[in-house]
N, C-alpha and C positions, 0 to 999 in steps of 0.2 A: 417608651414611653416618647410621645411625641415631644418634639424640642419646644414646641408652644407651650407646652406644659410645662417643660421643667422655665421653663421662661417666667409664668407666672409664678410657680410657687418661689421662683429665687425672689419675686419681687417681690409678695406680700406675706413669708415662711412667720417673719418679726412682727407681721400682727395682726394676721389672719386669725379670727376667734376659733379656730377650728382647729388652729396650728397651737395653738396655747394651751387650750382647752386642753388637746392630746396631752400636749407635756406637762397637766399639772394632772395629771390621769395616774399616767409615766412615771412620774415624783412622785404621789402616794402611796404605789409597788416598794418603789425601789428605796423609801425614806422608810417604809416599814423594817429593812433588814441593814439599811447602810446611810442612817441618818446624822450620822457622828463619824461619816467617815470619806476623808476630802485626798485621799490617794490610793486609793484603788486606780488597776491597772483595765481600761474600756476598752471595745474594741466596734463601733458602729458600722456593720458587717450590710450593706447598703444604703450609703449616707444621702446619698439623693444629693440636695445645697451646699448640704452641710450645717441647716438651723434645729439638729439634732445634737449633732456633734458639740457646736458652739453647749445649748441646753447640759449637758453631757460631762462638759469640765467642771461641773461646780461637786460629780464626786471626787476628780481625780485627771489622771492624763488620758487623753481621747488618741486613740487612733482609727483612721476613720476609711473604708473603702466604697467603690462604685465601679459597676462593670461601663457606665455610661459616661462615654468625653465629653458629652454637654452638660452633664450634670458635675463634673467635678471644674470641668473650665468656669461653668457658673457660680461655686463653692469658694476657689479660689479668694475670690473678690474678699471672703470674711477669716478665711483660714487661710492662709498664705502658705503651700508646702506643710501643709499636714493632711493631705486625700493625697491618695495612692488609686491606681485602675488595678482591680482585681475581682473576680468572681466569689460569690458567697458560695463556691462547690468545691475550689481551691485557693484557701486562704492559704496567703505569702507569711504566715508563722509559726514557727513551732509552738510542739505539742505544751500547754500549758502556760502558754504563756499570758493572759488575762485571768484578770478574777469576775469582769463581767462581761458577756456580749450582748448589746442590743441589735436589734431587727425590724424595723419599723415599715411594713408593708411594702415586703420584698418577696416572700418565698409566696407569693401566689401570683406572682411576675410569668411571663411568656420567656426571661430570657432566667428563669429558674424552673427548670423540667422533669430535674430530680430532688423534689423537696429531704425525701431522705438524705441524700449526698450531702446535702446540705449541711441540713440540722448534725451529721454526722461531723462534718468539719467543723462548726460549733463548736460542737464537745470536746471534738480533739484541743482547741487550741482555748480551752478554759483550764482552766486550774481545778482539782480536784474540792468540791463545795462552792466553785464558782456558781454564778448563778446568768441565768439566760431570760433576757424578757424580749417576747417577741411580739409584735401586734397584725390581723391580719382580716381582710376585710370580710361581714356576715351573709352569710345567703346568697345563697344560686339566685330567688327568683329577686333580687335587690339587681342583679347588671342590668347597667344603662350606659349612656355614651359614655360618662366619664370612665366605665371599665372598659374601651374601647381604644380609650385616646390614651389612657397608662398601660395600652395591653396586657390584660388583665388575664390570670392565663384556666383560675377558681375559684368559688369564694365558700367559706367553710361554713361549718357547725361547731357548737365546742367542744361537742360528739369528737369531731373531726380533727380538729388540733389538742384535745387531750391524747387521742390513738397514735396521732404524729409524734409528740413529744414523748411519750412512753415507749415507744418501738423503738427509739434512738436511746434508751437507757438513758433518760432524765426524770427525773424526780419534779411532777407538777405542785408545788405551794401553791399559790394560784390563776385562778380562771374567773373570768367574768365578760359576758359583753361588754361593750364601755359605746358612748355616744347614744344612750339610753332615752333618756328622757324627752330630747329631740324625735324620737326614732318613728313616731307615729306622722309627724309631716315629710320627711323624705321619701314612706314608704306608702304613702301617698303619690305623692310626685313622681314616686318610680313607675308604680305598677300604675296611672295614668297614663304615662306616657307611653310604656310599654303595648296598650291597647288604642292611643293613638299616638301615634309617630311622630305627626306634622309640629306636637306641641314642646318635642326635644326643645330643649335651653340654647340657644346657640353662640354663646360663652360660657367659658371654661367654667366647672365647677367651682375650684382656688380660687374665682373672682374677685378681689376684696368687698363687701359690702359696706353701703355706707354705715358712716361713723357709729349714730346713734343704734343700730340693728345689729353693727357689728358689734358693739359691748354689751349691749342686752340676749345677744348670743353665748358671750362667754357665762354667761349666769350659770346655768344649768347642767354644765361641766363641770365649772367650779364645784357644785353642788355634788358631781358623781366624783370628783375625786372625794371631797370630802367624808362619802358613801363607806368610799374605798380603804380610804386611810384608818376610817375605825373598825374594818375586816368584812363592811359588805362583801355584796357582788348584786348583778342584774343578769334577771333571763333573757332578753332580750337585747340588742340594737346595733346597730348599724356596723362594730367591729367588732371585734376576739381580743382580749389582753391577756399573755399568761405570763409566769415566773416561776421557772421551773432553775432546782438546783443539781448541780453535776455530782454524784452521788461518788464516798469518799471508797475506789471503789471496791471490788464485786458483793463481797462478803456484807459490806455496808450495805449495796442496793438490796441485797435477797432482805436483808431484816427491815429497811426501809420500806419497800414495797408489800413487807408483813403485815405493817402498823397501816394505809392509805386504806 
């Protein structure tokens, strides 16, 4: 990711409607299984500038790693001494160290050339029965200037994402597209930009909108979070969110797959 994008992220991620909405959506899937837990050991793999790591502290103790020195430098302001430099493909933790591993918009990146290796590492550091929460960008046809700025290697469908998770031996519990209610607006914008590149915005996609617009845009994502909390899902969206479980031994894996 370009340094300018990290700087914008660090400046706005506590106030921007998208970050707040995505955390509410993530909380919907985490609260379904951990609403009463405050003692979990959590790893945020690819923590960026640390906003999600701060959010995850409501569930327990959080370790956070990222490969980008710029991200860690900016994140240190709010999480001094809590962030470490490491690759998601070579995690510096012992087997079975964590109850939960999260990875938000990381596996798609050029810095992660082998998703299978990264997912294998995430599963390795999970306890048996532990859970993985992953968010990925959706649909190759939605590529835009933002993808160039953040060094996107690929975008996914929900079938792609499910296949990646299950191929690594994990059990998918929940899978849904998210940022769905607003989907027609960015879809139209990105298709128009692809047809007429001169219409591309010069500023970052993460630039903080005016206060009233920022507040108004929170509501669709809050509605999505409420629907997901009731067990719902969405058929399209700008991102994909998956919660998966690390099976308890090979025999349990075979049994659980037989019921899937």
